[in-house]
N, C-alpha and C positions, 0 to 999 in steps of 0.2 A: 586373942581373937577380937576383932573390931565389933562394935555394936551393930553395924550394918550387916555383917556376916551372920551374927547371932540371930538378928531378926529374920534374915532370909531363910535360915535353917528352920526357925520356929514357924514361919509362914508356910513353907512346904510341908512341914509336919502337920499343921492344921489342915492344909489342903488334902493331904492323904487321909487324915482322920475323918474328914467329912465324906470323902469317897467311900471309906469303909462303912460309915453310918448308912449311906445309901444302899450298900451291898447287903448289909445284915438286917436293916430295919425297914427298908423300902422294897420296891419291886426291881431293884437293880439300877445302877447308874446308867446314863446314856452310853451306848456302845460307841467308842471312838473309831472303830474300824470302818473304813469306807465300804459301802455295799451297794448293790444295784437296787434301785427303787423307781417306782413310777412317779415322775415329777410332772406337774401341770404348769403350763405357761399360758398366760393370756395373750392372744394374738391381736395385734393392732387392726384397726378398721382398714378394709380393702387390701390386706396383706395377701400375697399370692405365693403358693407353693407348687412346685413342679416335680414330677416323677415320671419315669418311663411308663408307657401305657400297659405293658405286659406285667408290671410289678405292682399295680394298684387294684384294690378291690373295695367295693362299697358295701356297708352294712348299716343297720339301724340299731341304736342302743335300746335294748328292751326296757331299761329302767326309765330313761328320760325321753325316749322317742326321738332323739336327735339323730341326724344323719352322721355317719362316720366314714371317713376316708382313711384307709390303711395302706401304707407303703412299707413293706418289710425291709426294702433296701434303702429307705430313707428319702426324704423330700429335700429339695433345694429351694432357698428363698429367691423369689423373682419379684421384681418391681418394675413399674412403668416409669421410665426416665425420658427426658427430652432428648431426641436424637440430634437435633440441631435447632438453633434459634433463628427464626426468620427475621428479615428486616422489614421495615415499614414499606408498604407498597407505594406506587406513584400517587401523587396528590399535591395539594398546595403545601409547599415547604414552610409556609408561615404558620400553618395550623398543625398542631401535634396529631400524628396519626396513631391509632391504637396499635399496640404490638401484635404481630402475627402470632397465631396460635402455634406453638411448637409441635413438631411431629413427635409422637411418642413411640418408644420401642421398649420391648421387654428385655431385661438384662438380669443375669444372675448377680445378686448383691454380694454373697459370700460363698466361699468354697466349701464350708463344712456342710454336712448333711444332718438332717433332723430325723432320727429314727423313732417313729411312733405313730400316733393316731390323731387326726384332725376331727374335731367335733364342733358343730355349730347348728344354728337354727335354719338360716337361709344361705346355704352354700351354693356357689356357682361353679359347676364342673364343666370344663371345656377341653377339647382335644386340639392340639396344634402339632401336626406331624406325628411323631412317635412319642410326644410328651402329653401328659394329662396335667392341666393347670387348674388348681383349686383356688378360688377366691372366696373370702369370707367378708361380705360387705359390712355386717354389723359386729364384727369381731367374734372370735371363737376361742376354743381351747385346744392347745397342742399338748398331748400327753406323750411323754418320752420315757423310755426305759433306760435310765442313765445311772452312772455311778454317783451316789449321794454321799457328800461329805458333811451331812448335817450333824452327825455325832462328833466329828472333829471340831466343828465350829462351836458346838455347845460347850465342849471342854475349854476351848480358848476363851469363850465369853464368860464362863464361870471363873476361870483364873483371873481375867481382867476385872471382873466385878469385885472379887475378893481383894484384888490388889488396890483398887480405889478405896474400898471400905477400910483397908488397913491404915489409912491416914487418921482414922478415929483414935488409934493408939499413939502413933507418932509418925513424923516424917521419916521415910525409909526408902531404900533403893528400889524396892518392888513398886511402891507408889510412884516414884519418879519415872520409872520405866513406863508404867501404864499411862501416866500423864503426858509424857513426851510422845508416846505412840499415838494417843488420842489427838493431840494437837497436830502432829504431822500428817496423820491420815485425813483429818478433817480439812486441813488447809489444802492438801493435794486434791481431795475429792471436790471441794467447792471451786477450786481453780479449774479443774476439768469440766465441771458443770457450767461454769461461767463461760468457758471457751466455746462449748458446743451449743449452749442455749442463748448466748448473747453475742459473742464475737463472730462466730461463723454465720448465723442467719442475718444479723443486723448490720454487719460491716462487710465481711467477705462475700456474703450472698448478694450484696448490692453493687460491689465493685467487680467481682468476677462470677456472675451467676452461672455461666456454663460450667466452670470448674467445680463450684459447690454442688451443682446438680448431680455431678457424677458421684460425689461423696454422700450427699444427703438429698435424695430425690424429693422434689416438691419445694424445698427451700430456695433453690436457685431459679425457680420458674418466674422470674421477674426481669424487667428491663434494667440495663446497667445505669446506675445513677452516680455520676462523678462527683456530686456534692459531698458524698461520704468520704472523699479524700480529706476534708477538713477535720472530722473527728478522728480519722486515722493519724493525721499529723499531731493533733492534740494528745492522742494516746502515746505516740512515740516520745513526745516532749515530756510527758509524765514519767516515762521510764528513765529519763535523764536524772531522776532523783538519785539513782545509784551511782552517778558520777560525782566525784568531789569537785571537779572544775566547772561542770555544766549543770550542777544540781539546782542552781538558782532559776534556770529556765522552767523547771517543773512547776514553779509557783503560778505561771500563767494558766496552765491546765487546771491546777488545783483551785485557783480563784474562780475560773469559769465553772467548775463542778459545784463548788460551794454556793456561788451566786445563783446559778440556775436552779439547783435543788432547793435553796431557800425560797426563791421566788415562786416556784411551782407548788411547793408544799404549804406556803403561807396561806394561800387562798383556801386550800383544802382544810387545813387546821382551823382557819378562821370560821369557816362555815360549820364544820363538824363539832369542834370543841367550844369555841367562844359563843357564836350565835346559837348553836344547838343547846348549850346549857342555859342561855338566857331564855330561849323559848320554852325549855323544860321547866324553868322556875316560874314563869309568868302564866300560871294556871288559875282558873276561877276558884275562889275559896269555897263556894257552895256548889257541889257537884249534883246535878240532876240527871238521872238516867231517863231517856225518852220512853222506855218501856215500863220501868218499875217506879219512876218518880225519884224522890229525894234519896240520895245514897249517903248513909251515915259513914261507912268506911271510906268512901272516896273523899268526902268532906274532911274527915279527920286526917287523912293522908295529905291533902292539899294544905291544911292549916299547919301541920308539922313541917312540911316542906318550906312553906313561907317563913315560919319562925326560924327554922334552922339556917336558911340562906341569909336572912336578915341579920341574925345574931353573929354568924360567922363573918359577915362583912363588917359589922360593928367592931369586932375584935381587932381587925386590921385598920381601923380608923383611929389614927394617933393625933389628929389635930386638936382634940379636946381630951381632958383627963377622964379616965374611966371611973366615974363616980355616979351614984344615983342610978337612974335608968340606964345610962351608958354602961356603968359597971356591971349591973345585973345582966344586961344583954351580952356583954363581952364574956362574962363567966359562962353563960349558956353556950356561947360560941366556942369556948374552950372544950366543953363537953361534946359538942357536935364534931369538932375536929378530932378529938380523941377517939370517938366512936368510929369515925371514918377511917382513921389510920389503923385502928384495931381490926376493923373488918377487912381492910386491904391486906394487912399483914397475915390475918388468919386465912384468907383465901390463898395467899402465897404459900403458907405452910401446908395447907391441905394439898396443893398441887405437888409440893415436894414429897409429902408423905405418900401420895399416890404413886410417885415414881419409885419410892423405896419399897412399897408393897409389890409393885411390879417386878422389881429385882429379886425380892425374896421369893415370890411365886416362881420365877424362873429357876432359882437355885434349888428349891425344894420340890418342884414339879417336873421341870424339863431335865434338870441335871441329875438330881438324886432320886427322883421318882418316889418320894416319901408321901406326898399328898397328891390327890387327884386334881387334874387341871380342869 
């Protein structure tokens, strides 16, 4: 039997043993069976829901005092989208004309229905034919009675958490599976987020606004700008990196990205890091509070700051030998640097420990129900 197979058997035995600990010593492990539950979803601002008039009733929540709209047969999502894009009216062709305001129409965005209750502070309820349209200007809550897979996801999350922690013993197939899954899911997730938050609104929304408006209302409500063909071409050239023959052309796009990013960030880093640190170090050594007068604590902090900055700079001054006053100042500078590195490392460790505590709390509270959350 290979070492990988042995570790896999041991891992699943430990996983089952922890589950039994939750059963016998806790309040029972999380139930992995899907079940119906009331799930709450935050509604975006100005979102509209429509339902037949004879299937809607209004109530008031006695606990919160908020208005409630109930549709037992379900709501449909409705949004206002541009019906058509007008062209600039007659005028001087040499002067740019403001774009005409597009006509708006209400359209069902998705086919599925949302069965539940809409709750909000300032809801606008209107009637259009046989439909009741509910708008929540400031956002609201949609409570649905849906099948919840929370227990299933808790078990999957517990398995993956223990799989990652198994690397503390040795590199093993369970850890490699969790690592590859994490990298693959993360890459796919950020690729999709990048497409819908960057590529669609910033490129496609400027080149084909009418098409994008049908997919994502509000993003395409702009005039067409053909100058965005240039970044589209640069993006296509960047993808030539995948070609063995034309891969050299991708260097043009890469050079443009690196140069532009360096130039734009240089000014920001120069002002925030370089100039900001110089301003923070050039403080008066004697601190006087306008209300209380001389401040002993502020003066002490200013003197420590001045000595620390000066001694740290002396340590990196190699034009003269570190002897006498220079040597003493450089030794103080070493202590300053060590304290700085230690504080930075300690802060990093605290952050990692907080993540570990969060995972332990999830295992013992959400999964095993041994401790109260």
